[in-house]
N, C-alpha and C positions, 0 to 999 in steps of 0.2 A: 504494499499500499504506499504510494508516494504522496507527498503533500505538495500542493501547488497553490501557494498563497499569492494574493494580489492579482489573480488572473483576471478578475472582473475589470480591473483597471489597465492591465498590461496590454490587452489586445485592442484597446481603443485607438491607439496611435496608428497601427497598420490600417485600420478602417478609415481613420481620419486623414491619413496621408493622401488618399485619393480625393478626399472631400475638401481639403484645405484650399486648393487652387480654385475649385468651383465657388466656394464661399467668398474667397477674395475677389473673384471676378464679379460676382453678383454685388457685393458691397461697393466695389469701385465703380461699377456702372450706376448704382443708385446715388453715389456721392458726386457724380460728375458736375451736377449743378452747383455743389457746394464749393468747388474749387474757385469760383468767382467771388466767394464770400470771404476771402483772405483767412483761411484756417490757420490755427496756431500749430506749429510743428515743434517736435522735441527729439533730441538725440540723447542716448544714454549709454553708459558703460558700467558694468558691475562685475566684480570678481567675488565668487563664493568659495570659501575655504571649508571643506568637510574633513571629517576624521579619516584615519587610515583604513577604516573598514569600508569606505565608500569609494567606488571607482566610476568616473574620475573624481579625485579629491579636490582638484583645482578646476573650477568651472567658470570661465569668463562668459559674459553675455553682452552682446550688442543689441540695442533696441532703437527703433524709430517709430514715431507716432504722430498722429495729427488729430486735432479736435476742431469742431466748429459748432456754433449754435446761433439761433436767432437773437438771443439776449445780448450778444456782442455787437449786433448791428444797430444802426440808427433806425429807430422806429418812426419813420416819416410817412408811411403809407397805411391806408386802411387795411390793405392785404397783409402787411407785416403785423399790424395790431391783432388781426384775427387768426393768424397762422403762426406756427412755430416749426422749427426743424432743429435737429441735433445729430451729431455723428462723431464717431471716433474710430480710428483704425490703429492697431499696434502690431508691429512685427518684431520678433525676437529670434536671435540665432546665436549659437555658440561658435565663435570662429575656429576653435580647436576641435569641435565636434559638429560639423556642419549639418549632419542629419538630425541634430537636436534643434528644431526651430518651431515656431508657431505664428499664426495670424489670428488675431481676435478682435472683437468689437463688442462694446456694451450697448451702444445706441447707434442707430442709423435710420432715422425716421423723418417724415414730413406729414403735416396735417393741421387740423384746427386745434387751437388751444383748449385745454380742458375747461378753464374758467372764463371763457370768452363771453358767455351769456348771449351769443348772437343767434343760436339755434338750439332747439331742445335736444338734439342728438349730434355729437361731434365725432369725427373720425380721424385717426392717424394711421399711416401705412409704413411698414418697414420693421426694423428691429428696435425694440424698446424695452428698457429696464424699468419695471414698475415697482417691484418689491411686493409680491403677492402675499408673502408671509414673513413676519418678523423672525420666525424660526431660522430661515435661511440666512438672514442678516446676522443673527447672533452666533449661529453654530455651523454655517457653511455646509448645510446638508444638500443643497442642490435639488430640492424636491420639486419646486415649480419651475424655476429658471435654471438653465444649465450653468455650471460654474467653469471658470477658467482655472484649472488646477495644474497647468504646466509647471508652476511652482506650487506644490501642494501646501506648503507651509505659509504661503501668502495667496491663497485662492480668493477669487471674487466672483460675484454673480454676473452673468451676461443676460441680455434681454432675449425675450421670445420674438419670433419673426412672423408677422402676419398682419391682420387687420384688427385695430383697436377701436371700440366705440365707447363713448363716455356720455353720461347724462347725469343730472342731479335734480334734487328737490330742495326745499328749504332746510331739511335736516339730514339728508342722505346723499351720498355719491354712489353711482353705479357704473360699473365697467364690464365690458364683454370683450373677450379675445377669441378670434377664430382664425385657423390656419390649416393648410395642408402641407406645410414644410416644417421640418424639425431638425435643427442642427444639434448634434450631441455635444457633451462637454469636451473640453480639451484636457489632455493629460500628458505626462512625460513621455518622451519618445522611446519606443522599444522597437527594435528591428529583429526579424528572424533571418539568420544567415546560416546556410548549411544545416538547416533543421535545429538550430540552437538560438537561444535568445542572445541578442547583443544589445546591451543597454548603453546608449550614447549619453543619456541624461542621468546624473547621479541620483535623482529621486526616483528612478525607475527600478527601485529595489525589488528583488524577487528571490524566493527560496525555491524556485522551480529546479528540481534536481536534474542532473545530467545523466545519471545511471539509475538502474533499478535491478535489485538482486533477483535473478530468475535462475532456479535450479542451482543455487549456491554459486552463481557466477554473476558478476557485475555486467549487466547488459546496457549498452548506451540507449538513451531516450532521444527521439527526434520529434520535433514539434512542427505541426502544420496548422494553418488557420483557414477555416471555411468561411471566407469573407462574403457576406451578402452583397447583392448588387447595390450600386450607388442609389438607384431609384428606391429600393426598399429601405435604405437608411434615411434618405432625405424626405421622401414623400409619405409622411404619416400624419394623420389628422390630429388636431389639437383644439380644445375648447376650454375656456375658463370664464367664470363669472364672479364678480366681487360686489359686495354691498357693504358700505361703511358709513358711520356717522360723520358729521362734520367735525373738523378738528377744533372749531372755535369753542366748544363746550368742554368742561373738565372731564366728563365721562366720554369714553371712546369705545366703540364696538365695531367688529368687522366679521363678516362671514365670506368665505371663498370656497368655490368648488372648481375643480379642474379635472378634465379627462385629457391626459397628456402622455406622450411617450416617456418611458423611463430615460433619464438623461445619460445613463451609462449602459453598458451591455453586460448583463450576467452571462456566465460561460457554462457550456456543457462540454464534456470531453468523451472521447472514444479512444481506446487503446487497442492496438492489434500488433501481432508479431509479423515482422518482415521476413521474406524468404530470400536467402537463407536466414536462419535464426540468429542474426548478428545485430539486431536493432529492434526496439519497441517503438512504433510510430504512434504518437499521441495527436489526434485530431481535435482541434479546439473549435467549438461552434458558438459564436455569439448569438445571444437570444434577444430579439427585438420585441419588447414588452411595453404595453400600455398600463396605466394605473389610474385609479380614481383617487382624488385628494379632497379632503374636507378640512378646512382650516377655520377655527373660531378663536377670536381674540377679544379680550376686554382690557381696558387700561383706565387709570385715573390720574389726572394731573393735579397734584396737591397745590402747587404754586409754580412759579417760573423756574424753580430749581429742582423740585422733586416730582417724579412720576414713577408709577409702578404698574405692572400688568401681568396677565396670564395668557399663555398660548396653548391651544390643544389642536393637534393635527392628526388625522386619521389617514393612513395610506393603505389602499386596497389594490394590490396588483391583479391584473387580469391573467388568469391561467393560460399558459401556452402549451402546445403539444411538443413533447420531446420523445424521440425514439427510445425504446426500452434498452437498447444497447449503449446509450449514453449515460454518463454519470453527471449529476448536477445537484444544486441546492434549490428546492422549491421555495418560492417566495410566498409568504403569508401576510395577512393584514397586520399592521402595527399601529400603535397610538403613541404619540409623543406629547409630553407635558413639559412646559417650560415657564416658570414664574421668573420675573425679572424686576429690578429696581434700578432707576437712573437718577443720579444727582449731579447737578451742574452748579459750579460757582466760578464766576469770572471767566477765565479762559480754560477751565479744566472741567473734565467730565469723567465720572466714575459709573461703570455699569456692572452690576452683580446679577448673574443669572444661573439657573440650575436647569438641567434636563434629565428627564426619565423617559426611556423608550421601552415599550413592552411589546413582545411579539415580533413579527417580521421575518422569522426564519424557521425552517423545519429541518429535520435531519436529512442528510444527503440520500439520494435514491440512485440506483443504478448498480452495475456490476462491481464498482470499486467503492461503494458506499461503506462507511464505518460509522456506526451509531455513536461512537465516543469522540469523534473528531470530524472536521470538515476539510475537504480538499481545497476549498476556496475561502478567501477572505470574504467577509460579509459586507453588505451595503449599510449596515448599522455602524456608524462611526463611533457613537457613544451609547452606553447603556444607562449610566448614572454618573453624571459629571457636574462639577461646579466651575464657573468661569468668573474671573475678576479682570475687568479691562479698565485701563486708565489712560486718558488722552489729555495733553496739556500743551499750551503754547508758552514758552519760557520768556515772558515779557509781553506787555500789552501795548506799548507805544512804538517799539522798533519794528518797522516793516520786515526786517530781516531776522526777526526773532526765531530761534530754533524751536522745533516741535518734538515732543517725545510721546511715544505710544508704547505702552506695556500691556501684556496679556499673560495671565496665568490660568491654566486649566488643570484640574485634578480629576481623573477618571477613577472612581472608587472600585469598579468591578474588576479592573486589571491592575489597580494600584499604580496608575501611570500619571506622569506629570509632564507638562509642557510650559516652559517659560520663554516668551518671545518679546523682543524689544526692538524698536526702530527709532532712530534719531535722525532728523532732517534739519539741515541748516542752509539757509539761503546766503551763499557767499556774495552774490549780487542778485538783482531782481530777476535775472534769467538763468542763474547758475545754482543748482541745488546739489548739495553734498549729502550722501546717504550712508549711514552706518546701521548695522543691525546684527542680531544674534538669535539663535534658537538653541535651547537646551531641553533634551527630551529623555525620559526614562520610563521604564515599565518593569514590573515584577512578574507579570503574567503575559502570556501571548493571546489569551482569549478570555472573555467573560464566562463565568459558569452558566449564564443564560444564553451563551453563544453570541458571537459578534463582538463589537467594540475593539477590533484589533488595530484601529488606526494609529494610536500612539505607539503600540508595540511594533507595528510595521515601520513607522517613521523613526524608531529609536536610534538607528545608526546615523541619522541625518543631522546631528548637532553641527552647527556651522557658524561662521562669521561672514557678514556681507559688507562690502565697501564699494561705493559707486559714486558717479557724478552724472547729473542730468542737465542738459542745456536746452532751453526753450527759446524759440525765435519766431 
């Protein structure tokens, strides 16, 4: 019985390798109009230093990006007053590992302003980051909106792509999303060469074995991926509905429903002996799954400094058909609870949150299933965890005042810890210096309730980050 951890994330990049240029072409085509709007560009260079257990331990990254939006233009026409647009594109590549690259976008849309009051129903078109659930904001789950986890330790949400409709009443806001296109999340690059995994990205950690003991002899393992067609990956229906109270009142409530594709691809595998008996061939089959999401949130703003709330999210995957000769982990319904409290004073903000996740996984099924362990890492990042985040600007009058962001997470079920820090300093108005670090530990590899391997998998990835960003 071999263990194949992180498989659900590892195969995303071979799938996305063919998708990236399609996505880039679509985004560039949609943004053609924006180039006349004097977008803001930036160039960056960052070096990441990892420990000796990670290869490559030195990982330089070059980045180039652009941003534009209607708020930066002069609002001199009625058309501009009633409409808005926003977009961004980011490209990253490692010069020493050129197959480690990504293209991403949070927003790229055009349409009528939500709060324009010009018509009862307003529309926007394109890729838009809404923030359907605060759970994704606090815990990076990527439930509603796909996440960019090319740097898993600094992942962020990206927008959904389609048609957005918005309307409102005196007390409520309503939003509907509809699409037939689904871009999956972005993950670290992994390449299969000569039937073996070749990780160009240091965060593409894997414990996929290279041999398996068969008849008292170490037999090599070879990996192949059954990649679905690009059409099956991209053209998947999506629908979401949101109803929330106006933010003007101290009490806040929100309900969201979504029928969306899972933003990553769970894996099924089949193993067979090659002829002659000198290798075991492992076929990996990505599963394209939809799920129903129900999100309910309540919050109360005590004053301008203090607010607190509670989030409940139910995730119901739609069962898919898997051949009996494949081994996989069936996905079951889960419910997540997350209370949070936020306190702001001057230029500082403190956020304390907790998460409990129940359900979501069943025992593996198939020829290689083991009731005591799972072949795959789970989609459950945390089971029982507390997070404390602190953000501040060190100085209130200096426009070049540095900023500091600290985050600490403790996962009780695996006794894991993650301390993250980022320090940004504006050397000039357009030159930003960046320094950061991550310290991770874990005493267990998996929760007794299954899942929550995220900190355990990321454990070798303690690092230091140094970089500079130039905007023009």
